[in-house]
C-alpha positions in Angstrom: 0.0 0.0 0.0 1.4 3.3 -1.1 1.7 6.0 1.6 0.9 9.6 1.0 3.9 11.8 1.4 3.2 15.2 3.1 5.7 17.9 2.1 6.6 20.4 4.7 5.8 23.3 2.4 2.2 22.2 1.9 1.8 21.7 5.6 3.1 25.2 6.4 0.7 26.7 3.8 -2.3 24.9 5.3 -1.2 26.1 8.8 -1.0 29.7 7.5 -4.4 29.5 6.0 -5.9 28.1 9.3 -4.3 31.0 11.2 -5.5 33.5 8.7 -9.1 32.2 8.9 -9.0 32.2 12.7 -7.6 35.7 12.9 -10.2 36.9 10.5 -12.9 35.4 12.5 -11.6 37.0 15.7 -11.5 40.4 14.0 -15.1 40.0 12.7 -16.3 39.1 16.2 -14.4 42.1 17.7 -15.8 44.5 15.1 -19.3 43.1 15.7 -19.1 43.7 19.5 -17.7 47.2 19.0 -20.6 48.1 16.6 -23.1 46.6 19.1 -21.7 48.7 21.9 -21.9 51.8 19.7 -25.5 51.1 18.9 -26.4 50.6 22.5 -24.7 53.8 23.4 -26.4 55.8 20.7 -29.9 54.3 21.1 -30.0 53.8 24.9 -27.4 55.7 26.8 -27.7 59.0 25.0 -31.4 58.9 25.6 -31.1 58.2 29.3 -28.4 60.8 29.8 -30.2 63.5 27.9 -33.6 62.9 29.4 -32.3 63.0 32.9 -30.4 66.3 32.2 -33.5 67.8 30.5 -35.7 66.9 33.5 -33.2 68.5 35.9 -33.3 71.6 33.8 -37.1 71.8 33.8 -37.1 71.4 37.6 -34.4 74.1 37.9 -36.5 76.5 35.8 -39.6 75.8 37.9 -37.8 76.4 41.1 -36.6 79.8 39.9 -40.0 80.8 38.6 -41.5 79.7 41.9 -39.2 82.0 43.8 -40.0 84.8 41.5 -36.4 85.2 40.6 -34.9 86.0 37.2 -33.9 82.8 35.4 -31.9 82.3 32.2 -31.8 85.3 30.0 -34.6 84.1 27.8 -37.2 83.7 30.5 -38.1 87.3 30.1 -38.3 87.0 26.3 -41.9 86.4 25.4 -42.7 88.1 22.1 -39.5 89.5 20.7 -37.3 88.0 17.9 -34.1 86.2 18.7 -30.8 86.6 17.0 -27.3 84.9 16.8 -25.7 81.7 15.7 -26.1 78.2 17.2 -22.7 78.1 18.9 -22.1 78.2 22.6 -23.0 75.9 25.5 -25.3 75.8 28.5 -25.1 73.6 31.6 -28.2 71.7 32.8 -27.3 72.5 36.3 -27.0 76.3 35.8 -30.4 77.8 36.2 -29.8 81.5 36.6 -28.5 84.0 34.1 -25.3 85.7 34.9 -25.4 89.4 35.7 -23.7 90.2 32.4 -26.1 88.3 30.2 -27.7 90.0 27.2 -31.1 90.0 28.8 -29.8 91.5 32.1 -27.9 94.2 30.1 -31.1 95.1 28.1 -33.2 95.3 31.2 -30.6 97.3 33.1 -30.3 99.7 30.1 -34.0 100.4 30.2 -35.5 98.1 27.5 -39.1 99.4 27.1 -40.8 96.0 27.2 -40.1 92.2 27.0 -40.2 92.4 23.2 -36.8 94.1 23.3 -35.3 91.3 25.3 -33.7 88.3 23.5 -32.4 85.1 25.1 -28.7 84.2 25.4 -27.6 81.4 23.1 -27.9 77.9 24.4 -29.6 78.9 27.6 -32.9 77.2 28.5 -35.6 79.8 29.1 -39.0 78.1 28.6 -40.7 74.7 29.0 -42.5 73.0 26.2 -45.4 70.6 27.2 -47.3 68.3 24.9 -49.9 66.4 27.0 -50.8 63.9 24.2 -47.1 62.8 24.1 -46.5 63.1 27.8 -43.7 65.4 26.9 -42.2 68.2 29.1 -38.8 69.5 28.0 -36.7 72.7 28.2 -36.6 75.2 25.3 -33.2 76.7 24.7 -32.1 79.4 22.3 -30.3 78.1 19.2 -30.4 74.8 17.3 -26.8 73.7 17.8 -26.4 69.9 18.3 -23.8 69.9 21.0 -24.9 73.0 22.8 -28.7 72.4 22.7 -30.3 69.4 20.9 -27.9 66.7 22.1 -28.8 67.7 25.7 -32.4 66.5 25.1 -33.6 70.1 24.8 -35.8 71.6 22.1 -34.1 74.4 20.3 -35.5 77.7 19.2 -34.6 78.9 15.7 -32.8 82.2 16.1 -34.6 85.0 14.3 -38.0 83.5 14.6 -40.7 84.7 17.0 -40.8 84.2 20.8 -43.6 82.5 22.8 -47.0 84.2 22.5 -45.7 86.8 20.2 -46.8 87.6 16.7 -45.1 85.6 14.0 -43.8 82.1 14.2 -42.2 80.5 17.3 -40.2 77.8 15.5 -38.6 74.9 17.3 -36.4 71.9 16.5 -35.8 68.6 18.3 -34.3 65.2 17.8 -36.5 62.4 16.7 -34.1 59.7 17.6 -31.3 59.5 20.2 -30.2 62.2 22.7 -33.6 62.2 24.5 -35.6 62.1 21.2 -38.2 64.7 22.5 -39.9 64.8 19.0 -39.9 61.0 18.5 -43.7 60.9 18.2 -44.7 64.3 16.9 -46.1 62.6 13.9 -48.9 61.4 16.2 -50.2 64.9 16.9 -53.6 65.6 15.4 -55.6 68.8 14.8 -56.8 70.2 18.1 -54.1 68.7 20.2 -52.6 71.1 22.8 -49.0 72.4 22.8 -48.1 74.6 25.8 -45.1 76.9 26.3 -44.4 78.1 29.8 -42.2 81.0 30.6 -41.4 82.8 33.9 -44.5 85.0 33.6 -47.0 83.3 31.4 -48.3 80.0 29.8 -49.1 80.1 26.1 -51.4 77.4 24.7 -51.4 76.5 21.0 -53.7 74.2 19.1 -52.2 71.9 16.5 -53.5 72.9 13.2 -51.6 71.4 10.3 -48.9 68.8 9.6 -46.4 68.5 6.7 -45.3 64.9 6.7 -42.2 65.3 4.6 -40.3 68.2 3.1 -36.7 69.2 2.2 -34.3 69.9 5.0 -33.7 73.2 3.2 -37.4 74.2 3.2 -36.9 77.4 5.2 -40.4 78.6 4.4 -41.8 76.3 7.1 -40.2 78.5 9.9 -41.0 81.8 8.2 -43.0 84.6 10.0 -46.0 83.3 8.0 -45.1 79.6 7.9 -45.6 78.2 4.4 -43.6 75.5 2.6 -41.6 76.6 -0.4 -41.3 73.0 -1.6 -45.0 72.2 -1.1 -46.8 75.6 -1.4 -50.2 74.1 -0.6 -49.0 73.5 3.0 -48.9 76.4 5.4 -50.6 79.7 6.0 -51.3 82.9 4.1 -52.1 85.4 6.8 -50.1 86.9 9.7 -50.8 85.3 13.0 -49.4 83.8 16.2 -47.9 80.4 15.2 -45.8 77.6 16.6 -43.7 75.3 14.5 -42.2 71.9 15.5 -39.6 70.4 13.2 -37.7 67.1 13.3 -36.1 64.6 11.0 -37.9 62.0 9.0 -37.9 59.1 8.2 -36.8 57.8 11.6 -33.0 57.3 12.1 -32.3 59.5 9.1 -31.9 63.3 8.6 -32.7 63.4 4.9 -36.1 65.1 5.2 -38.1 67.2 7.7 -41.4 66.6 9.4 -43.3 69.7 10.4 -46.2 70.3 12.8 -47.9 73.8 13.0 -50.2 75.3 15.6 -51.9 78.6 16.4 -52.1 80.5 19.7 -55.5 80.0 21.4 -54.9 81.3 24.9 -52.5 83.1 27.2 -52.6 83.1 31.0 -50.2 84.5 33.6 -48.3 82.1 35.8 
C-alpha cells in the first residue's frame, strides 16, 4: 500500500491558511461587539443621559419661577425676535442668568418691554409641554447639536418669534437618540394642545396642520407666516401667532423634515 507523502511546504501553507481564517474570525467578532456597543450607546445611553439632564433643567426653571427670581436670559423674552448663531453651550445645572447676560444688560439699560429682550444662546428659558405625548422639556435658544439638541432640549430657531408673540415661534428637536423629544410628533392631530411656559405666562397653542415630509432646506416652514416653499399648498397665508415643531424624517435619518404647525389659542399669567 502506497503511503501519501506530506511535504513540509504544503503543511506550512495549510497552517498559515488556518491561522488567517482564525484571525479573520476574531476580527469580525471584535468589530461586531464594538458596533453593538456603539448602537447601545447611541440608542439607549444618550437617551437616558439627555432625558435626565433635561428633566433636571425643567425642575431648575420651575424652582426659579416659583421663587419669582430671574432665570436664564430668555425667561423674560416672550414676544421679541431672537438673533445669533447656534454656537455656545449651557449647563443643565446652571439655572440663573449671569449678571452680564444679554437680557440682564437690556433690562438694566431700560428696555421698554419684554419684546426688546432676547435670550442668550444655548440657555434654557422656557418649557414645552405636549400632553398627548406626555412630553415636558426645556426650550433653549439656538439649534446647535452639542450646545442644545444633544442635551435633550428643544431648540428655538434664532430669528423666529418668541412664545406668545406675533409671527412664528419655531422649534427643532431630535426624533431619535439624545432624548428624542420629538420622536412621536407625527402622532399629533388637529386640536391637540401644545403649551409653552415662561417665567410670567403660559401660552397654549392648538395643533392645526402637519407636513409629513419636506426638504431639509425648506426654510419657508419656519418663516413669520409659515408656508412650505417646496409644497406651497401646506402652510398659512395670513399673519398670526404660530408655533412650528420640526424634526427629522424618516426615523433614524436626517434626509427630510417633518413639520407640525399650531396657532395660539390662549395666554394666562403664571
